[in-house]
Structure formats: structure tokens, C-alpha cells
N, C-alpha and C positions, 0 to 999 in steps of 0.2 A: 566898056572902057571905064577905067577907074575915075572916080570923081575926086577933085582935089580937096579933100577934107584933111588938111594938114594941121592947122592951128586948133580946129574944133571938130566935133563929130559930124555925122551925116546930116544932123538936124541944125547945125550951126551953133551948138552949145558946147561948153566944156564939160565933158563927162567926168564923173568921179566914181569909178567902180569900187565896190565895197571890198576892202582888204581884210583877210582873216589872219589870226594868229596860228602859227604852226610850232611844232617842237622838233627835237632832233630825230625822233623816231620817224617822223614824216619823210625825212631825207632818205632813210633806208627804203621807205615805201616807194618813193619816186624813182629811185635807182632800180628797184625790182621791176616796176612798171616799164621803165625805159628799156630794161633788158628784155622784157617780154615782147615789146614792140620790135626790137631788133631781131629777136630769135624767131619771130613769126615768118620773116622772109629774109634771112641774113645775107644770102647771096646778092639780092637786090641792093641792100643797103651798103654792103662792102663795096660793090661795084660803084655805087653812087659816091662813096666817100674816098675812093682811091686818090682823088685829087689832093686830099690833105697830106698824105705822106709824100706824094710826088712834089708838091709845092715845098714841103719841108726840106727835101733833099736838094731841090733847086736853090733854095735860099742858102743852105749850107755850102753848096758848091760856089755860089756867087761870092759869098763873103770870104771864103778861104782862097779863092783864086783871083780876087779883084782888089787886093790891098784894103780889105774891109774886114779883116779877121776880128777886130775888136767889136764889130757890130753883129757878129754871129749870134751871141747870146741875147742881146736886145731884140734882134729880129725874131728869134724863136719865142722869147717871152712875150713880145709885143703881138705876135701872131695870134695869141690867145685873146687879145683885145677884140679881134675881128670874129671870134667864135660865134657870138650871138647872131651875127648877120650871116655867117657862113652856114649855120645850121638851120636856116629858115625853112628849107625844103623838108627837113626832117620833122619840124613842127607840123607842117602841113600833112605829112604822112600819118603822124600820131592823131591829128585832129580827125582825119577821114576814118581811120581805123576805129576811133572812139565812137563815131557816128554810124558805124557799120557800113561805110561806103567802100568802094574799090580802093585799095591802098597800094597798088602797084607803084614801083619806084618812079614811073613816068609822071605820076601825079604830083611829085615834088615840084615840077615845073609849073603847076597850076597857080603858084603864087603870083605869077605875072598877071593873072586875071583878078586878083584881089582888089576890091574897091578901096582898100587902104594902102594900095601900092605907093602913092606919093608920100605918105607918112613913113612907110617902110624905107623908101629910098632916102628920105631926109635924115632919119636916124642912122641909116647905114653910112651916109656921108659924114655924119658926126663922128661915127666910130673910126672911119678911115682918117679923118682929121686928127683924132686923138692918137691914133697909131703913128701918124707922121710927126706929131709933136713929141711923142715918146722917143722916136728915133733921134730927133734933133736934140732932145734933152740928154739922151745917152751919149751922143757924139760930143756934146758940150762938156759933160762930166769927164769923158776921156781926154779931150783936148786940154782941159784945165789942169789935168794931172800929168799927162805925158806929152803934151805938145801936139802940133798939127801933123807931125810925121806919123804915118801908119806903121804898125809893127812889121818888122822885117820877115818874120816867119811865125808859124804857130808855136814852135818851141820857145822862141824868145819872148813871145807874148805871154805864154803860160808861166814862164820863169818870172817875168816882171810882175805878173798879177799875184802869184802865189808866194813870192819870196821877198817882196819889197813892201815898205810901208805905204807907198803910193798905190801899189796893187790892192792892198787890203782896204784902203780908203775907197778905191774904185768899187770894190765888191760891196762894201757897206752902203756907200752913197747911191750906187746904181740900183741896188735892190730896194732901198728905201724909196727912191723916186719911182721905181716900178710898182711898188706897193700902192703908192698914191694913185697912179694911173689905173691900176686894177680896181681899186675901190671906187673910183669915178665910173668906170665901165660897168661894174656890178650894180652900183646904186642907180644908174640911169637906164640900164637896158636889160636887167636880169630877166624880166618877164615882159618887156616892151613888145617884142616881135610876136610871141604867142598871143598876147592881148590883141594886137592889131589884126592878126589872122582871124581871131575869133569875133572881134567887134571893130567896126570902123569908128574908133573913138577919137582919132587924131593924134599926131605925134606928141603934142604937149601933154595930153592926158596919159598917154602910154608911158612917157618918161616920169611924170608925176606919180603914177600908180606904182611903178617900180621903186621909186624913192620911198613912198610910204610903206611899201611891203618890207623894204630893208630896215627902215626906222622902227617899224612895229615888231620886227623879228630879228633883232641885231645878232643874237647868238646863232640861231639856225642859219641865217644868211651868211655869216662869217664862216661857219662850218662848211656851208655849200661852196663858198669860194675856195676854201682850202682843199676840199674834195676834188673840185674841178682842176685845180693847179696840180695836185698830186697825180691824178689820172692822166693828165696831159703829159707830165714828165715821164711816167711809166710807159705811155704809149709812144713817146719819142725815142726811148732808149734803143730799141732794135731798129736803127736806121729809119725811124719814124713809121715803120710798117704798122705798129700797134695802133696808130691813130685811126686806121681804117675801121677798127672796132670800137675804140674809145670814143671817137667823135659821135658816131651815130647813137651810141648808148646815152651819152651826155645830152645830145640833142633831143632825143625822145624824152629823157628824164626831165628836161627843162620844161617841156610841154606839160607834164604831169605836176611839176612844181608850180606852174602857173595855175593849174586847176586847184591845187591845195590852197594857194594864196589868195585867189580872187573868187568872190562869190559869183556863181552863174547868174545871168540875167533872169529875173523872175524867180530865182531860187530853184530852177528846174534841176532834176537829177542828171548827172553825167553818166551815160550808158557805156559800159565796157563790153567789148566783143567776147564771145565765148572762146 
């Protein structure tokens, strides 16, 4: 059973893992390693990640059929805020493969046995709260410009957005607000979940380590955020089906990004499978 090491590590102290500097070339390396993890057993990973395109289609259907057309884009964009939590099983697969352990897709569920589970759940709840605040913010921006009445149809909504000054204000203000939320999510959780799977350091230390990693590597981490956003857009275009490939590659790559950014305990070498 997981011990409740949330504010501190398993020893009751606030851990401060050593953060390293990386460069842009390292991002290409982590993407390559992420693809290697995916390619090792692609059918298992695609099966595991079918939930993402399914959820995307459900969200699209809900917003276009329930007088919430104006929330379709915020929902899809905000869904990425939950990505670090949603990919946690993929981090576990990469961790096990790195150690030479059995890495069948069923081991993605082993996260429930992690001693850091309370910390993982706490940060996950924080991301869900951030997602809900983002939706409220997007709704408030729309209401301030167009009123409380929802769009009559997709066509009229697109016409209002693309051909009126209010519409362009909505685009600029909405994306600016979304950028703020994305930066918050990136700065606080970019490597928080992989760190917790690797070490039971507590939620505070995981968030603080992610923030230090971003502050120490502003350009590479900004580039990482852009890469993630672009790949999610590409994966969403064909009815979200591409997410079944994009999500696992990004999930595995995030584990290797963590390995690049954080010094292993005791400086031990990380072993890669043949």
C-alpha cells in the first residue's frame, strides 16, 4: 500500500533532485528514444492509447450537439493540459523497459502500486482543476464578447469568429489565455510524474523540480512545449486517430526527457535495452 508521502519524501524531508542543463539536440534524442519504446511493441501501445482518440471524438460530438460549439476548441486545447497525467502508464512502460523488466502493456497499470501514488493523485487533481479553470476562462471570454446565448449553428459560429472584430478578439484573447495555462502546466508538471514514478520525493518536490528544470532550460523547454502542441494538432486532424500514435510517442519521450533533465540518484548509469 502506498504511503502518504505528499508534502515530503519517504524520509520526511523535502528532496531537491539535481537538475541538469540540456540543449535542443537533446529533444531530438528523446523523441527518437520515445519512438523506439513505441516501436518495440506498437500494437500494445496503440491498444492502450485508443482511449485518447475516442475521448476526442466524444468531446467533439458533445460540444457540437449540446449548444456548446464555442467550447469545442477550448476542450480540445485544454485536453492537452491533462496529457502529463493521462500518459503516466506510458512512463511506467518506459521505466520498466529501461530496467530490462517485462514491459507488456498490462504493466502500465502497475502505477496503482507506486509508493508515490498519493502525490501522483494530488498533482493529477491539480491538473484537473487547472483544466476546469481553463474551461471557465474560455467560457467567460466568449460570454464577454458574444453574450450568454450559445451559437445557433457551427456555420454561424465560424462566420462570427472569422469575419467580425469580436471574433478575432476571441481568437487572440482565447489563445493568449490558453498560452498562460499551458505554461503553468508545463512549468509545474513537465517531469513531475516521471520523477514520482522513479522516486517517492513527494508532490512539492516534484513540482519544484519541474519548475527548476524549466527555469534552467528555458529555450529547450519552450521548444518542447511547441513540439508537443504541434504533434497533438497533427494527431488530431484525422478525426483524432493520429493521437493513438502521437500520445504514446510523446509519453515515452517525456520519460527520456526526465532522464536528460534530472541526475540519477547516486549518479548511476541508466541502462537501455538492446
